[in-house]
N, C-alpha and C positions, 0 to 999 in steps of 0.2 A: 390793635386799636387802643388809643389812649384817650382818657377823658381829660378835659381841661381842669385846672385848679379850681376848686370850689370854695367860695366864701359865702356863707349864708347870713341872713339878717340876725341870726342868734349871736353872731360873733361879738356884738357889742353888749350883750347882756351881762356877762360875768367872766372873770378870768380865774378866780380862785374859788374853791368850794366854800359855800356858806354853811356854817354849822350853828344850829340853834339847839339849846338843850335846857330842860328844866327838870329838876329832881326834887322830890319831897320825901323827907325822912325824919321820923321822930326818934328820940333817943331810946324810948321803950319798945320800938318795933324790932322784931327779930331781923338780923342782918342775913339776907340771902346772898350766898356767894355769887359773884359775877364772873363772866369769862369774856375774853376778847375774841371776836370773830371778824372775818372780812367778807363783805359783800362785794361782788363784782358784777357789772352789767356791761354787755358787749353787743354791738350791732354786727350780727353774723350774716346779714342778708347778702347773697350772691347777686349783686345788682345788675341791671340791664340798662343800656343808654337810651333805648327807644320806649316811649310811653305807649304808643299804639302803632299798629301796622296792619296791612291787609292787602287784598287783591281786588281787581275789578275785571269785567269782561263784557262783551257784547251780549245781546239778549237771545241770539239765535244759534244755529249750528252751520258752520263753525262759529265759535264765540267771539268773532271779531266785531269791531265797531265800524259799520259801514257809513259812508257819507249820509248825513241826515240823522243818524242815530246818536243817542246820548247814554251816558252812564253817570252814576252819582256816587260820591264818597261821603260817608257820614262820620264825623270825628269830633273830638274835643281838643281844645288847646288853651293854654295860658298865654298871657302877654309875653311876647318874645319868641314863642314857639311858632313853627311854620310847617306847612304840608308839602312834602316832596312826593313826586310820582314819576314813573317811567313807563312809556308805551311805544311800541315799534311803529315807525313809518313803514307800513306793510309792504309797499311797492318800492322797496329799496334793498340794498344788500345788508347794511348794518347801521341804519340811521334810527334814532329814537327821539321822541319828544320828552322833555322834562323841564320843570322850572329851574332857573339858576339856583345854586345852593345859597342858603340852606332850605329854600323852598318858597312857597307862596305865603307872604305875610298875611296874617288874619286880624291883627289889631294895629291901629295907628299909634303914634308916639304917646298919645294920652290914654291909651288903653281902651279905646272905643272899637267895637268890632267893625271890620271892613266888609262891605257888601257890594255886590254888583259885578261888572265885567272885570276880570283880572287876567284876561288873555295875554296882555302885554308882558306878563311875567313868564310865559311859556317860551322855550327856546328849542331849536332843532340841533341835535348833536350827532357827530360821527363817532361811532364806537372804535374805529381805527383797526378793525380786524379783517376787513374785506376791501378790495378795490371797488370803488363805486361805479356802477353802470348807470346809464341814463335812467332816472326813476320812471316807473310805470309798470303795467301788468306784465310786460315781457321780461322783467328782470329775471336773470338766471340765478337761482338760489342753490348753494350758498355763495357761489362766485369764487373769485381768486383771493387767496389768503393774503393778508397784510399784517403788519406789526407796528402800528402807530398808536400814539396816545389819543385820548378823547379830546376832541376839539369841537368848538361851536361852528355850525354851518351858517355863515352870514352871507346869503345871496347865492354863493356858489360853493361847491365842495372842492376837494383837492384835485379832482379830475375835470373841473370846469363845468359840471352840470349845474343848472340854475334852479333856485327854489324861492318861492314866495316866503315872506315872514311867517313864522309859526303861528302868530296871532291871526293870520288869514286862513289858516287850515284847521285850527282848533279854537273853539270858543269855550272859555272857562268862566263860570259864573258862581260867585260865592254868596251864600245866604246864611245869616245868623239865625239859629233855631232857638236860642236862649240857653241860659245856664251853662255857658261855655261850649255849646255844641254848634257845629257848622255843617253845612252840606255844600260840597263842591260838585257842580255838574259840568262834565266834559262833553262837548258836542263836536262831532266830526263835521266841519264846515268846508271840507276840501272839494266837495262835489262840484263839477263844472269848471274847476280851475286847472291850470297847467300842472298842478301837483296833486291831482286827485289820488287818494289812497285810503285803504282801510287802516284802522288802528288795531293793534294787537291787544290781547289781555295784558293787564299791567299790574304793577305793585306800587303801594303807597306807604308812607311812614311819617311819623311825628316824633321828634327827639325831645327828651326831657330838657328843661333848662334849670340850672342851679347857680345861684350867685351871679346871675346875668349872663352865664355862658351856656350854650347848647352843648350837651354831652356828646352828641354826634352831629355836627353841622353838615356832614356830607354822607348821608346814610346809603345812597344808591350808587353814586358815582363821584369821581373827583376830576374836575377839569384839568387837562394837561398831565394826567396820570394814566397809566394803563388800566384798562377795564378789569373788574374783579367781581368775585362773589356771585357769579351767575348772570350778570347783566348781559353778557354776550348772547345768552340763549334768548333773551328778549329782543335784543338789537338785530340778531341775524335770523331768528326763526319765530319770534312772537311767543316763545315758550316762557311763561312767567314762573314756572315751578321752581327751578334752581334758585333764583333770586328770592322768591318768597320763602323758601326753606331757610335761607341764610338770614333774612330779615326777621323771621319768626324767632330764630335762635337768640337774637339780641334785643328782643322786645319783652318787657315784663315790668317788674317792680323795682323802683329806686326810691328810697327815702332815707333821710337822716333821722336820728332820734335826738330829741332835745336834751339839755342838761337834766339829769335824773334826780327826781325827788325821792328820798328815802326817809321813812318815818318809823320810829320805834315807839310802841305804845303798850299799855297794860291796863286791863280791867274795863276796856271800852270796845265798841265796835270799830271797824275800819273808819278812821276819821277823815279819809280823803273823799269818799263817794259811797253811794249805795245805788245799785241797779234798781230802776223803777222810780227813783226820786229825781227831781229836777236839780240842776246845779245849785249849790247852796250859796253862791255869791261870795265865797271865801277865797277865790283865786284859782280854782280848778279851770274855770273858763279861760283865763289867761294862759294857763299851761297847755290846755287842749287846743286853743286857737293860735297861740303865738310861740309856744315853747318856753314861756317865761314862768318859772316855778317860784320865783322869789316872793310873790304876793301870797301864794298859798302857804309857803313855808313860814312866813311871818304870822299868818293866821293860826296855823297849827301849833306853833310853839306856846301859845297861850291857852290851849285846850287842856282841861283836866284829863289826866291819863296819858297824855303825850309826854314821852320821856326825852326824845331827841329827834331833831329834824336836820337833814343834810340835803344840800343841792350840789350835785356833782357834774361840773362841765368837763368835757374831754380836753386833755392837754393840747394846746396849740390851736385846735379848731373850735373849741367850745361844744359844738354838736358832735354826736357820734355818727360819723360817716359809715356807709355800708362798705362791704368788700368791693373794691374797684380794681379791675385788672389784676386780680389775685393778690392785691395788697390788703392786709388785714383791716377789718373794720375798727371803728373807734371803741375804746374800752375805758371804763372808769371803775375805781375800787375805793372802798372806805372801810377802815377798821372801826368797829363799834363795840361797846360793852353791853352785854345783855345778861338777863337772869332767867331762870325758869319761870314760865308764865308770860313772858314778853311776847308780843306779836310784831311783825315787820310788814310794811307795805311799801311798794314803789309806784311811781307814775312817771311816764315820759311821753311826749307827743309823737305820734306818727307824723313826721314833719311835713310831708307833702299831702296834707289833707286839710279840710276846713276845721274840724274839731274832734278828730279821733285821738285816743290816747291808749297806750298800753298800761296795764296796772295789774297787781296781784289780785286775784279773784276773791270774792267773799270777804272773810275777815283776815286776810293776809296769811302769813306763814309763821311757823315757829322758828325763830332765828338761831336757836340753840342746836337745831338739827343741821349738820353740815351735809349739803347735797346740792345738786343741780336742781333748782326750783323753777326752771323755765316752764314746766308743764302747769304751774300755778298761775301763769300770766295769761291774760286775755286782752282782746282789743275791744274798746268801747267807743261809742258815739256819745259825746257830751250833750248833744241835743240843743246846743246854743247857736249853731250856725248851719245854714242850708248846705248840704253836701254837694260836691261836684266831683268830677272824675279825678282821682288822686294823682297829683302831678300834672294835671292839665286843666286846672280850674282858675279862672281869672279873678275870683274873689278869695283865693287862698292867701293867707297872710305872708307865708314864706315864699310866695311867688309874686310878691309886690301887689297883692290885692287887699281888699277890705271885706271881711266876712259879712254875709247877709244874715241878719238875726232871725232865729226861730226859738221856740221855747217848748222843748219836748223832754220827757224823762230820759235819763241815761240808760242806754241799752247796749247789749253786745252787738258788734258789727257782724252781720251775717256773712258767711263765706260759702259759695260765691255771693257777692252783693250786686246791686244794679250796675256797677262799674267794672269790677275786676274780680278775678279769682286769686286769692292770696296764697303764698306759700304757707306751710305750717308755721304757727307762731314761733316754735323753737328754731325755725330756720330764718327767723328775722331777729329775734332778741334772745340772748342767753343770759340767765341770771344764776349765779352760784353763791353759796355761802360756804366758807372754809374756815 
């Protein structure tokens, strides 16, 4: 599987590192010998293309969805993201219902949530692995094997059997629950029609979007291609376990890191932030919400005790992309001069959030100690924007949104949090001094 090329809103922020420095030295002060070290920051996240996925099934035993019954899917989505699902036309050999790729659109072009009947987006598909018998309770499972590609059933199948439009057999209703959450209710409306059928347990998924491109625009099937990844088990037998297992394996965390702020200071507390205090209005808000570190860098260079400030964009991409398809994640490095007694702090945005940022904890680290200092980094909520599902929030700046203001003290992001369970911090960001 390949992800599309990703261009983020940060790409216009900066091309070259910005370096600010201020040093104060009196002739009668003792000279402390300095040394040059190199700090490196790398995005080591083994990313996933799907932000969310799950399963659904009927309320009884067996867990099919009979005519007149409904199931609901609760999910979050950002502008441009879509919900895909697949469920078997139970009284067939290998037909399944699913929206056309990339799925059901949940926002209009202006970013307003779509609500109401979206049944017209549901289609009926032939998995291509069985010869179709006349649909109905008498279908012999699994039937005669076939080896064709997935095709849409538009009125008749390859054997001439007739079908009503999918929108007359399934009613899909979308409701916006607020804060980027939706509920899709799927109702079996096939009862009393010529195509009455139960619906099987199913699988659903939502792909991340980055730079305007969905990372996986066809998570469950691909039209005019051979079936794969366990879809056949749904289409032929209503068994959603194999496809769910596959989909779960490609669902998880994906986030870039913004250009990295690096600060060297001496004789003062961490000048970037303090847990329990509100944002100081010096530019951390712009870093945490937008990935723009230049405002904070300009503020810090004038602070007493601050010796040097750097902003490090990744070469070519500006942002530090995660590991994608086994391609190494983004990395930046900077040589700095330090002396005994100096402290070092970093900060970088968790890109697909409202205002989360990674930073060295407490009063930074001793830059004269050469080591992997990733264990000294923590993830914080800046408290200036209302949180939404990371990577699926319509007000997240880097997903073409406008953050909604709040005013709370800076706090560590809990793990698990109300949205996701994160990998260990050192499996997202690696920071070393050599």
